[in-house]
C-alpha positions as CSV (number, residue, x, y, z in Angstrom):
1,M,-74.8,31.4,-38.7
2,I,-72.5,33.7,-40.2
3,L,-71.8,35.4,-36.9
4,N,-71.6,32.3,-35.1
5,I,-68.9,31.2,-38.1
6,C,-67.1,34.3,-37.6
7,Y,-67.3,33.9,-33.9
8,I,-65.6,30.7,-33.9
9,S,-63.0,31.7,-36.4
10,Y,-62.1,34.5,-34.7
11,I,-61.3,32.4,-31.2
12,N,-59.6,29.7,-33.2
13,S,-57.2,32.4,-34.7
14,Y,-56.9,34.2,-30.8
15,L,-56.1,31.2,-29.4
16,F,-53.4,30.0,-32.0
17,D,-52.0,33.7,-31.9
18,I,-51.9,32.7,-27.8
19,Y,-50.2,29.3,-29.2
20,I,-47.7,30.9,-31.3
21,M,-46.7,33.2,-29.0
22,K,-46.0,30.6,-26.3
23,E,-44.7,28.2,-28.2
24,K,-40.6,28.2,-27.1
25,V,-38.0,28.9,-29.4
26,E,-34.7,27.1,-29.2
27,V,-31.4,29.6,-29.6
28,L,-28.0,28.2,-30.0
29,I,-25.0,30.5,-29.3
30,A,-21.9,29.1,-30.7
31,Q,-18.6,31.3,-29.0
32,F,-16.2,29.7,-31.8
33,N,-12.7,30.2,-32.3
34,S,-12.0,30.5,-36.3
35,V,-9.0,30.3,-37.9
36,V,-8.0,33.3,-40.2
37,G,-8.3,32.5,-44.2
38,D,-9.7,28.6,-43.3
39,L,-12.6,29.0,-44.8
40,E,-13.4,25.0,-45.6
41,G,-12.5,24.5,-42.5
42,N,-14.7,27.2,-40.2
43,T,-17.3,26.4,-42.9
44,N,-17.0,22.2,-41.8
45,R,-17.0,23.4,-38.3
46,I,-20.3,25.5,-38.4
47,I,-22.2,23.0,-40.5
48,D,-21.3,20.2,-38.0
49,I,-22.3,22.3,-34.8
50,I,-25.6,23.3,-36.7
51,K,-25.9,19.5,-37.6
52,Q,-25.0,18.3,-34.2
53,N,-27.8,20.7,-32.4
54,R,-30.1,19.9,-34.7
55,S,-34.1,20.8,-33.5
56,L,-37.2,18.9,-35.2
57,N,-40.0,19.9,-33.5
58,S,-39.4,23.7,-32.7
59,K,-38.0,26.7,-34.5
60,K,-34.4,27.1,-33.8
61,I,-31.8,30.1,-34.1
62,I,-28.1,29.5,-34.4
63,I,-25.8,32.1,-33.8
64,F,-22.0,32.7,-34.3
65,P,-19.7,35.5,-34.0
66,E,-18.7,38.5,-36.0
67,L,-16.8,37.3,-39.2
68,A,-16.7,33.9,-38.0
69,L,-16.5,32.0,-41.6
70,C,-13.2,33.9,-42.0
71,G,-11.9,34.6,-38.5
72,Y,-11.1,38.5,-37.5
73,S,-9.5,39.7,-39.1
74,P,-8.5,38.7,-42.5
75,E,-6.4,41.8,-43.3
76,D,-5.9,42.4,-46.4
77,L,-7.3,38.6,-47.7
78,L,-10.5,40.7,-47.9
79,L,-8.9,42.5,-50.9
80,R,-8.1,39.6,-53.2
81,K,-10.8,38.3,-55.8
82,D,-10.1,34.3,-55.0
83,F,-10.8,35.3,-50.9
84,S,-14.1,37.0,-52.1
85,Q,-15.0,34.1,-54.4
86,A,-14.7,31.8,-51.8
87,I,-16.5,33.2,-49.2
88,E,-19.2,33.4,-51.7
89,N,-18.8,29.8,-52.1
90,F,-19.0,28.8,-48.6
91,I,-21.7,31.0,-47.9
92,N,-23.9,29.1,-50.5
93,T,-22.4,25.8,-48.9
94,I,-23.9,27.3,-45.3
95,K,-27.0,28.3,-47.1
96,D,-27.8,24.7,-48.2
97,N,-27.3,23.0,-44.6
98,I,-30.3,25.5,-43.2
99,E,-33.7,23.6,-42.5
100,S,-37.0,25.0,-42.7
101,N,-37.3,25.5,-39.2
102,E,-33.7,27.2,-38.5
103,Y,-33.0,30.5,-38.7
104,L,-28.6,30.9,-38.8
105,V,-26.6,34.0,-38.0
106,L,-23.6,34.1,-38.9
107,G,-20.8,36.6,-39.6
108,A,-19.0,37.0,-42.9
109,P,-17.9,39.1,-45.6
110,N,-20.3,40.8,-47.8
111,Y,-19.1,41.6,-51.1
112,S,-21.0,44.0,-53.7
113,K,-20.4,43.1,-57.8
114,N,-16.7,43.6,-58.7
115,M,-15.7,44.1,-55.4
116,E,-16.4,47.7,-55.4
117,K,-17.7,47.7,-51.6
118,I,-17.4,45.3,-48.8
119,W,-19.2,45.0,-45.7
120,N,-18.8,43.6,-42.3
121,S,-22.1,41.8,-42.3
122,A,-24.4,39.4,-40.7
123,Y,-25.9,37.0,-42.6
124,V,-29.7,35.5,-41.8
125,F,-30.6,32.0,-43.5
126,N,-33.8,30.3,-43.2
127,N,-34.8,27.2,-45.6
128,K,-31.6,27.0,-47.7
129,E,-31.9,30.9,-48.6
130,I,-30.6,34.1,-47.3
131,L,-33.1,35.9,-45.9
132,H,-31.7,39.2,-44.9
133,I,-27.9,40.5,-44.9
134,Y,-27.3,43.2,-42.0
135,N,-24.2,45.2,-42.6
136,K,-22.5,46.9,-40.0
137,Q,-23.0,50.9,-39.3
138,F,-20.0,51.8,-36.7
139,L,-16.7,50.9,-38.4
140,P,-14.0,50.5,-35.5
141,N,-10.7,52.3,-36.4
142,Y,-8.6,52.6,-33.4
143,G,-5.8,50.5,-31.4
144,V,-6.0,47.1,-33.3
145,F,-9.4,47.7,-35.1
146,D,-8.4,48.9,-38.6
147,E,-12.4,48.4,-40.5
148,K,-12.1,51.7,-42.5
149,R,-9.6,50.7,-44.2
150,Y,-11.5,47.4,-46.0
151,F,-15.5,47.9,-44.9
152,S,-17.9,50.1,-46.6
153,K,-20.7,51.9,-43.7
154,G,-24.1,50.1,-43.5
155,D,-26.7,52.5,-43.3
156,K,-30.0,50.3,-42.2
157,N,-30.9,48.6,-39.2
158,F,-32.4,45.2,-39.3
159,V,-35.4,43.9,-36.7
160,T,-37.4,40.7,-38.0
161,D,-40.1,38.3,-36.3
162,I,-39.4,35.2,-35.4
163,N,-42.8,33.3,-33.5
164,G,-43.8,36.8,-32.4
165,N,-40.3,37.8,-31.2
166,K,-39.1,40.8,-32.2
167,I,-35.4,40.4,-32.8
168,C,-32.7,42.9,-33.7
169,I,-29.2,42.1,-35.2
170,L,-26.4,44.3,-34.6
171,V,-22.2,43.6,-35.0
172,C,-20.3,44.4,-32.5
173,E,-19.7,48.0,-32.3
174,D,-23.0,49.1,-33.2
175,L,-24.0,48.1,-29.9
176,W,-21.8,50.5,-28.4
177,N,-23.5,53.1,-30.3
178,F,-26.8,51.8,-30.0
179,E,-28.5,55.2,-28.8
180,N,-26.5,56.8,-32.2
181,L,-28.4,54.2,-34.4
182,Y,-31.8,54.5,-32.6
183,K,-34.9,55.1,-34.6
184,K,-38.2,54.4,-34.4
185,E,-38.0,50.5,-35.9
186,L,-36.1,49.5,-32.9
187,N,-38.9,50.7,-30.9
188,N,-40.2,48.1,-28.4
189,I,-37.5,45.4,-30.0
190,D,-38.0,42.0,-27.7
191,F,-34.1,40.8,-28.4
192,L,-31.0,42.6,-29.4
193,I,-28.6,39.8,-30.6
194,S,-24.9,41.1,-31.0
195,I,-22.2,39.5,-32.9
196,N,-19.5,40.5,-31.8
197,A,-15.0,40.1,-32.8
198,S,-14.1,42.0,-28.8
199,P,-10.5,41.3,-27.7
200,F,-9.2,40.3,-24.1
201,E,-8.1,43.2,-22.6
202,Y,-7.5,44.0,-18.6
203,S,-11.2,44.1,-17.0
204,K,-12.9,44.8,-20.3
205,D,-15.4,42.0,-19.7
206,T,-16.7,43.9,-16.9
207,K,-16.8,47.2,-18.8
208,R,-18.8,45.5,-21.5
209,V,-21.4,44.2,-18.8
210,D,-21.7,47.7,-17.0
211,F,-22.1,49.7,-20.3
212,F,-24.4,47.5,-21.8
213,K,-26.7,47.3,-18.4
214,K,-27.4,50.9,-19.1
215,I,-28.5,50.7,-22.9
216,V,-30.6,47.3,-22.0
217,K,-32.6,48.9,-18.8
218,K,-33.0,52.1,-20.8
219,Y,-34.4,50.9,-23.9
220,K,-35.8,47.7,-22.2
221,F,-34.8,44.8,-24.5
222,N,-33.4,41.2,-24.1
223,L,-29.8,40.7,-24.9
224,I,-28.1,37.7,-26.8
225,Y,-24.3,39.1,-26.8
226,L,-21.9,36.6,-28.5
227,N,-18.2,37.0,-28.6
228,S,-15.2,35.0,-30.5
229,V,-12.9,33.0,-28.6
230,G,-9.3,31.9,-29.6
231,G,-6.2,34.0,-30.2
232,Q,-5.2,35.2,-33.6
233,D,-1.8,37.1,-34.1
234,E,-1.4,39.0,-31.3
235,I,-4.9,39.3,-30.2
236,V,-6.8,37.3,-28.0
237,F,-10.6,37.2,-28.1
238,D,-11.8,35.9,-24.5
239,G,-15.7,34.7,-25.4
240,S,-17.4,35.7,-22.2
241,S,-21.0,35.9,-23.9
242,F,-24.1,36.4,-22.1
243,L,-27.4,36.8,-22.0
244,M,-29.0,40.0,-20.1
245,D,-32.7,40.4,-19.4
246,R,-34.6,43.4,-19.5
247,E,-33.6,44.8,-16.1
248,G,-29.7,44.6,-16.7
249,S,-29.4,41.1,-15.1
250,V,-27.1,38.5,-16.4
251,K,-28.7,35.2,-16.7
252,H,-25.8,33.2,-18.0
253,K,-22.5,33.8,-18.8
254,C,-20.2,31.5,-20.9
255,K,-17.3,30.1,-19.7
256,T,-14.0,32.5,-20.6
257,F,-11.5,31.5,-22.9
258,F,-13.3,28.1,-24.1
259,E,-15.1,27.3,-27.4
260,E,-18.8,26.7,-25.8
261,N,-22.2,26.1,-27.5
262,F,-24.9,26.8,-24.9
263,S,-28.7,26.3,-25.8
264,F,-31.6,28.2,-24.2
265,S,-35.0,29.0,-24.7
266,L,-37.2,32.0,-25.8
267,C,-41.2,32.1,-24.2
268,E,-43.5,34.5,-24.4
269,K,-40.7,37.3,-25.3
270,E,-38.3,36.4,-22.5
271,F,-35.7,34.2,-21.9
272,S,-36.7,30.8,-20.7
273,S,-35.3,28.3,-18.2
274,T,-32.2,30.2,-17.1
275,N,-31.1,31.7,-13.4
276,T,-29.8,34.9,-12.5
277,Y,-25.9,34.5,-13.0
278,D,-23.8,34.0,-10.0
279,V,-21.1,37.3,-10.4
280,Q,-19.4,35.5,-7.4
281,N,-18.1,32.8,-9.9
282,Q,-16.1,35.0,-12.2
283,S,-12.5,34.4,-12.7
284,N,-10.0,37.3,-10.7
285,D,-8.1,39.7,-13.3
286,Y,-4.8,37.6,-12.9
287,E,-6.7,34.3,-13.6
288,N,-8.0,35.7,-16.8
289,L,-4.7,37.6,-17.4
290,Y,-2.7,34.7,-17.2
291,E,-5.4,32.4,-19.4
292,A,-5.4,35.0,-22.0
293,I,-1.3,34.6,-22.4
294,K,-1.8,30.9,-22.2
295,V,-4.8,31.2,-25.4
296,G,-2.7,33.2,-27.6
297,T,0.4,31.4,-27.1
298,Y,-1.4,28.0,-28.2
299,D,-3.2,29.8,-31.1
300,Y,-0.6,30.7,-32.2
301,I,1.4,28.1,-32.2
302,K,-1.3,25.7,-33.5
303,K,-2.8,27.8,-35.8
304,S,0.2,28.4,-37.7
305,N,1.1,23.9,-37.9
306,L,4.1,24.1,-35.6
307,K,4.5,21.8,-32.4
308,G,7.1,21.9,-30.1
309,V,8.5,24.8,-27.8
310,L,12.1,26.1,-26.7
311,L,13.5,28.7,-24.5
312,G,16.4,30.2,-22.7
313,L,16.0,29.3,-19.2
314,S,18.3,32.1,-16.9
315,G,17.1,31.1,-13.3
316,G,15.4,34.6,-13.7
317,I,11.4,35.5,-13.5
318,D,10.8,36.0,-17.0
319,S,12.1,33.1,-18.6
320,A,10.3,31.0,-15.6
321,L,7.0,32.1,-16.1
322,T,7.4,31.6,-19.9
323,L,8.2,28.1,-19.0
324,A,5.5,27.6,-16.8
325,I,2.8,28.9,-19.4
326,A,4.7,26.5,-22.0
327,A,4.4,23.7,-19.2
328,D,0.7,24.3,-19.1
329,I,-0.6,24.6,-22.9
330,F,1.6,21.8,-24.1
331,D,3.2,18.3,-23.9
332,K,6.2,18.1,-21.8
333,K,7.9,16.3,-24.5
334,D,7.8,18.6,-26.9
335,I,8.8,21.7,-24.5
336,E,12.9,21.9,-24.4
337,A,14.7,24.6,-21.9
338,V,18.0,25.6,-22.6
339,L,20.5,26.8,-19.9
340,L,23.3,28.8,-21.4
341,P,25.9,30.4,-18.7
342,S,28.5,32.4,-19.2
343,K,30.9,33.0,-16.9
344,Y,29.4,35.9,-15.1
345,T,26.3,32.6,-14.6
346,S,26.3,32.4,-11.0
347,N,25.4,28.9,-9.7
348,L,22.2,29.7,-8.2
349,S,20.8,30.7,-11.3
350,L,22.0,27.2,-12.9
351,Q,20.7,25.4,-9.5
352,L,16.9,27.3,-9.7
353,A,17.1,26.7,-13.6
354,K,17.3,22.8,-13.2
355,E,15.1,23.1,-10.4
356,Q,12.5,24.3,-12.2
357,C,12.8,21.7,-15.1
358,E,13.0,18.8,-12.2
359,L,9.6,20.5,-10.7
360,L,8.0,20.7,-14.4
361,G,9.5,17.2,-15.9
362,I,10.8,19.6,-18.5
363,N,13.8,18.4,-20.7
364,Y,17.0,20.9,-20.3
365,S,20.3,21.1,-21.7
366,T,23.6,23.0,-20.7
367,I,25.6,24.6,-23.4
368,S,28.2,26.9,-22.0
369,I,28.7,30.2,-24.4
370,K,32.2,31.2,-22.5
371,E,34.1,29.7,-25.8
372,I,31.9,31.6,-28.1
373,D,32.2,34.8,-25.8
374,N,35.7,34.5,-25.9
375,V,36.4,33.9,-29.6
376,V,34.1,36.8,-30.9
377,N,36.0,39.2,-28.0
378,Q,39.3,37.9,-29.7
379,S,38.2,38.2,-32.9
380,L,37.4,42.0,-32.2
381,K,40.4,42.2,-30.2
382,V,42.1,44.6,-32.4
383,R,39.3,45.9,-34.2
384,F,37.9,47.0,-30.8
385,N,41.7,48.6,-29.9
386,G,41.4,51.7,-28.1
387,Y,38.1,51.1,-26.9
388,S,37.3,50.9,-23.8
389,K,34.9,48.1,-22.7
390,D,31.7,48.9,-22.1
391,I,27.7,47.4,-23.3
392,T,29.0,46.2,-26.2
393,E,30.8,43.1,-24.3
394,E,27.9,42.4,-22.3
395,N,25.5,42.4,-25.9
396,I,28.2,39.3,-27.6
397,Q,26.8,37.2,-24.5
398,S,23.2,37.8,-25.5
399,R,23.6,37.4,-28.9
400,A,25.9,34.2,-28.3
401,R,22.6,32.8,-26.8
402,G,20.4,34.0,-29.6
403,L,22.5,32.8,-32.0
404,L,22.4,29.2,-30.5
405,L,18.8,29.3,-29.5
406,M,17.8,29.7,-33.2
407,S,19.9,27.4,-34.5
408,I,18.6,24.8,-32.4
409,S,15.2,26.0,-33.2
410,N,15.8,26.0,-36.9
411,K,17.1,22.2,-36.7
412,T,14.2,21.2,-34.6
413,G,11.4,23.1,-35.7
414,K,10.6,23.9,-32.2
415,I,9.2,27.4,-31.8
416,L,11.5,30.0,-29.9
417,L,10.2,31.7,-27.1
418,T,11.2,35.2,-26.5
419,T,10.8,35.5,-22.7
420,G,11.3,39.7,-22.5
421,N,8.6,41.6,-20.7
422,K,6.8,45.0,-21.2
423,S,9.0,46.8,-18.7
424,E,12.0,45.7,-20.4
425,L,11.1,46.4,-23.9
426,A,9.7,50.0,-23.0
427,V,13.0,51.0,-21.6
428,G,15.3,49.2,-24.5
429,Y,16.7,46.8,-21.5
430,S,17.2,44.1,-24.0
431,T,19.5,43.1,-26.5
432,L,18.8,43.1,-30.2
433,Y,19.4,39.5,-32.1
434,G,20.0,38.5,-28.7
435,D,17.8,38.0,-26.2
436,M,15.2,39.4,-28.3
437,S,15.4,36.1,-30.5
438,G,12.5,34.3,-30.9
439,S,9.3,33.8,-33.0
440,F,6.8,35.0,-30.3
441,A,6.8,36.8,-26.8
442,P,4.0,35.6,-24.5
443,L,5.1,38.4,-21.9
444,K,5.1,41.1,-24.6
445,D,2.4,43.2,-23.1
446,I,3.3,42.4,-19.2
447,Y,4.9,44.6,-17.0
448,K,7.9,43.0,-14.7
449,T,5.3,43.9,-11.7
450,D,2.8,41.7,-13.4
451,V,5.6,38.8,-14.2
452,Y,5.8,38.8,-10.4
453,N,2.0,39.0,-9.6
454,L,1.3,36.6,-12.6
455,A,4.2,34.2,-11.1
456,R,2.7,34.1,-7.5
457,F,-0.8,33.7,-9.0
458,R,0.1,30.2,-10.4
459,N,2.2,28.8,-8.1
460,K,-1.1,29.3,-5.2
461,I,-2.9,27.0,-8.0
462,S,0.6,24.6,-7.9
463,K,4.1,25.1,-7.1
464,V,5.7,25.5,-11.3
465,I,8.0,28.2,-10.2
466,P,11.1,28.1,-7.8
467,E,10.3,30.5,-4.5
468,G,13.9,31.4,-4.8
469,V,13.6,32.6,-8.6
470,I,10.6,34.9,-7.2
471,D,12.4,36.2,-4.3
472,R,16.0,37.3,-6.0
473,L,16.7,40.5,-7.2
474,P,16.6,40.7,-10.9
475,T,19.9,40.4,-12.7
476,A,21.2,39.9,-16.7
477,E,24.2,38.7,-15.4
478,L,26.1,39.8,-18.1
479,A,28.9,41.6,-16.0
480,P,30.0,40.9,-12.3
481,D,27.9,41.6,-9.6
482,Q,25.0,43.4,-12.3
483,Y,21.8,43.9,-11.4
484,D,18.7,45.1,-13.2
485,I,18.7,48.5,-10.1
486,D,21.9,49.6,-11.3
487,T,20.9,51.0,-14.5
488,L,17.1,51.2,-13.6
489,P,14.7,51.8,-11.1
490,Q,13.0,49.6,-8.5
491,Y,10.3,47.9,-11.2
492,D,7.5,48.9,-8.8
493,V,8.8,52.8,-9.5
494,L,9.4,51.9,-13.1
495,D,6.0,50.4,-14.0
496,I,3.8,53.4,-12.7
497,I,5.7,55.8,-14.3
498,L,5.8,53.6,-17.8
499,K,2.1,53.0,-17.7
500,S,1.2,56.9,-16.6
501,F,3.1,57.7,-19.8
502,I,2.4,54.3,-22.3
503,E,-1.0,53.6,-21.1
504,E,-2.3,57.2,-19.9
505,K,-0.7,59.2,-22.2
506,K,0.4,61.4,-19.3
507,S,3.1,64.2,-20.1
508,L,6.3,64.7,-18.1
509,N,4.8,67.3,-15.7
510,E,2.0,65.2,-15.3
511,I,3.6,62.4,-13.9
512,C,5.7,64.5,-11.9
513,D,2.6,65.9,-9.9
514,L,2.6,61.9,-8.8
515,G,5.5,62.8,-6.7
516,F,8.4,61.7,-9.0
517,E,11.6,63.6,-9.9
518,K,11.8,65.3,-13.0
519,D,14.8,64.0,-13.9
520,L,13.9,60.1,-12.9
521,V,10.5,60.3,-15.1
522,S,12.5,62.8,-17.8
523,N,15.2,59.5,-18.2
524,V,12.7,57.0,-18.5
525,I,10.7,59.2,-21.1
526,N,13.5,59.4,-23.2
527,M,14.4,55.8,-23.0
528,V,11.0,54.8,-24.3
529,I,11.3,57.0,-27.1
530,R,15.1,55.8,-28.2
531,N,13.8,52.4,-28.0
532,E,11.3,52.5,-30.7
533,Y,13.5,51.2,-33.1
534,K,13.9,47.8,-31.2
535,R,10.2,47.2,-30.6
536,R,9.3,47.3,-34.5
537,Q,12.1,44.5,-34.8
538,Y,10.5,42.8,-31.6
539,A,8.7,39.3,-32.0
540,P,4.7,39.1,-31.8
541,G,3.4,38.5,-28.6
542,V,0.0,38.4,-26.9
543,K,-1.9,41.7,-26.4
544,V,-3.8,42.4,-23.1
545,S,-4.0,46.0,-22.5
546,E,-5.1,48.8,-24.4
547,K,-1.6,50.0,-25.9
548,S,0.3,47.5,-26.6
549,F,3.1,47.8,-28.4
550,G,2.7,47.5,-32.0
551,R,-1.1,47.3,-33.1
552,D,-2.2,49.6,-30.6
553,R,0.7,52.0,-29.9
554,R,2.0,53.5,-33.0
555,F,5.1,56.2,-32.6
556,P,7.2,57.1,-35.5
557,I,10.7,55.8,-35.0
558,V,12.3,59.4,-36.0
559,S,10.8,62.2,-34.1
560,R,12.0,65.2,-32.4
561,F,8.7,66.1,-30.4
562,Q,9.2,67.2,-26.9
563,Y,7.4,65.2,-24.0
């Protein structure tokens, strides 16, 4: 009789285990756009997403990105006591909203007593409690990242079991270094959850997928990769979160550059009810680049609680593309274009600028700078006696435009967009306190050749830039019959040299080996070096490359190093 009871108990236990193993676990990944420092706003939105996606009859795992509570990166806010106290308060608020069948994975700072240490952490909540806090182990300290300034290094892996699923949780850079932190407790994990704040760069999404594919195929786990989305200062996060099975196949990919809450299930240690993602549906590079600029520009202005944009429209390609971007993300009534002709401005420039405004339905005004230019030159006539005319007189025109545009910006509250590109910024083909004036520079990290490519890409969707703007020779129109090629190489040549020097860090001789004359390369490199002081005073702009000016590429203003 005892044997029968034991046998029946064993069978029941076995059947119960099978039931538990086969019971689906629901998962929600929230591709989330945090606002840095808005702890209350971020917390309210996090709780709203949890409540709106609550399950009553099954286990639920809800996942938010790296530092989602405070936004990435809060920089020196992390070092403030009032900030750490607020983090603790909102962590408790979130904790009290988590039910017994819910597991919440949330990125947030973790402080030791007396703020002696700070960790970049993944909190795991369950049943109104903090189940575990995983501390990030690999702290990036390159490019835009400065994590060793703020965070201490974690030293322990974390693996938990949810309904028979062995789940590991990592934070961003940890996954790129998975083989360096691999220990026996990571043997035979079923799912790896990686929460991230990974900025957008050219083709970075493809690099991520290709790199992680090798890792998951080697260690045979399913990957849940969740990335932040949205702009923060100069950085823009692309989202592009995805699920990848043990064979390296992408089962789902979230929309790039948009917030998205995606639900799926885990069953028998695998993804349930997901189809292999169609790689043919992926966006092309110029579409992603254009979206990155739009999102970075929009969030900079929206998160700053500003409304309305203003720009000087010249009839050239840079201001035309900037206006097209603005028209794609803001209400037409909140955009103003100002035409600022000088005595050298051609009728063609005015005609093309007006044509684009009419094409887009944008309000514009025209203010001549001829009188201001004359007054300033007359005021300086005695002081400049004995000097011949040079670039000084050209810059007076540019600075007159900057003065007028900044005045309109002050009066109306509209933010002035700077329209310069990376090629011009690299060689100093811009005027301090003139065309460099402004609060944000959408094209700051875009080379001139890509400005043209983006304009053509956008016009294929719908015509927003007159063809005459794209076809004409670039000119600043600060002197008679002036064209960029008078003082610069053709942009397709210049950009190859600049990318070789700036992005690839090639030496003068290595660039010459590509087929360029030494005097040409030397002249371009010297222009880059001489104009570091200008770039330090330039407006912030959307970072889209590995070597954007400012946060990525940091060089001394004064240096005698020979390249």
